[in-house]
C-alpha positions in Angstrom: 131.1 24.5 9.8 129.5 25.4 6.5 126.7 23.8 4.5 127.4 20.1 3.7 126.7 18.7 0.3 126.5 14.9 0.4 127.8 15.0 3.9 131.0 16.8 2.9 131.7 20.0 4.7 132.8 23.0 2.6 136.1 23.3 4.5 137.0 19.8 3.5 136.3 20.5 -0.2 138.5 23.6 0.1 141.3 21.6 1.7 141.2 18.9 -1.0 141.1 21.6 -3.8 144.2 23.3 -2.3 146.1 20.0 -2.4 145.4 19.7 -6.2 145.9 23.3 -7.1 149.2 23.7 -8.9 150.1 20.0 -8.7 153.0 19.0 -10.9 154.5 15.7 -12.0 157.3 14.3 -14.3 157.6 11.1 -16.3 160.4 8.8 -15.5 161.8 6.6 -18.3 165.0 4.6 -18.8 166.4 7.7 -20.5 165.7 10.0 -17.6 163.0 12.3 -16.2 160.9 14.6 -18.3 160.5 18.3 -17.3 157.8 18.9 -14.7 154.4 19.8 -16.0 151.1 20.8 -14.3 148.5 18.0 -13.7 145.1 19.5 -14.5 142.8 16.5 -14.4 142.6 13.3 -12.3 143.8 12.5 -8.9 147.2 12.0 -7.4 148.6 8.6 -8.3 148.5 6.3 -5.3 146.6 8.9 -3.2 144.8 7.4 -0.1 142.0 9.9 -0.8 141.2 8.5 -4.3 138.7 6.0 -3.0 136.9 8.5 -0.9 136.7 11.0 -3.7 135.5 8.3 -6.1 132.7 7.3 -3.7 131.6 10.9 -3.3 131.4 11.6 -7.0 129.6 8.3 -7.8 127.1 9.0 -5.1 126.4 12.5 -6.5 126.0 11.2 -10.0 123.8 8.2 -9.0 121.5 10.5 -6.9 120.5 12.2 -10.2 119.5 8.9 -11.7 117.4 7.7 -8.8 114.8 10.3 -9.4 113.3 8.9 -12.6 114.7 5.4 -13.3 113.2 2.3 -11.7 116.5 1.1 -10.2 120.2 1.2 -10.3 123.0 -1.1 -9.4 126.4 0.2 -8.1 129.3 -2.2 -8.0 132.9 -1.0 -7.4 133.4 1.4 -10.4 130.4 0.3 -12.4 126.9 1.8 -12.5 124.1 -0.2 -14.2 120.8 1.7 -14.9 117.5 0.1 -15.8 114.5 1.8 -17.4 111.2 0.6 -18.8 112.3 1.4 -22.4 115.4 2.3 -24.2 113.9 5.7 -25.0 113.3 6.4 -21.3 116.9 5.5 -20.5 118.3 7.7 -23.3 116.0 10.6 -22.3 117.1 10.4 -18.6 120.8 10.1 -19.5 120.5 13.2 -21.7 118.9 15.1 -18.8 
């Protein structure tokens, strides 16, 4: 086992990356299917891994905010951040 970042082993990251490498899709309409094209961003539609990947990314992002801001609130796919002043919040977001 390799080093784990956020509790995710390196072998697991490599496995997920291999699933997404070279992924292709087509668009279906009433007039037929489009030609296949490579998907370069996002996750596979309907993937059971999407929730796990989302949680891992939100956790990684929110760890950065926990360092300097008084508190945060995570709910489903929303992240609320609170700072003493607007300037403090903007400064931290820019960092």
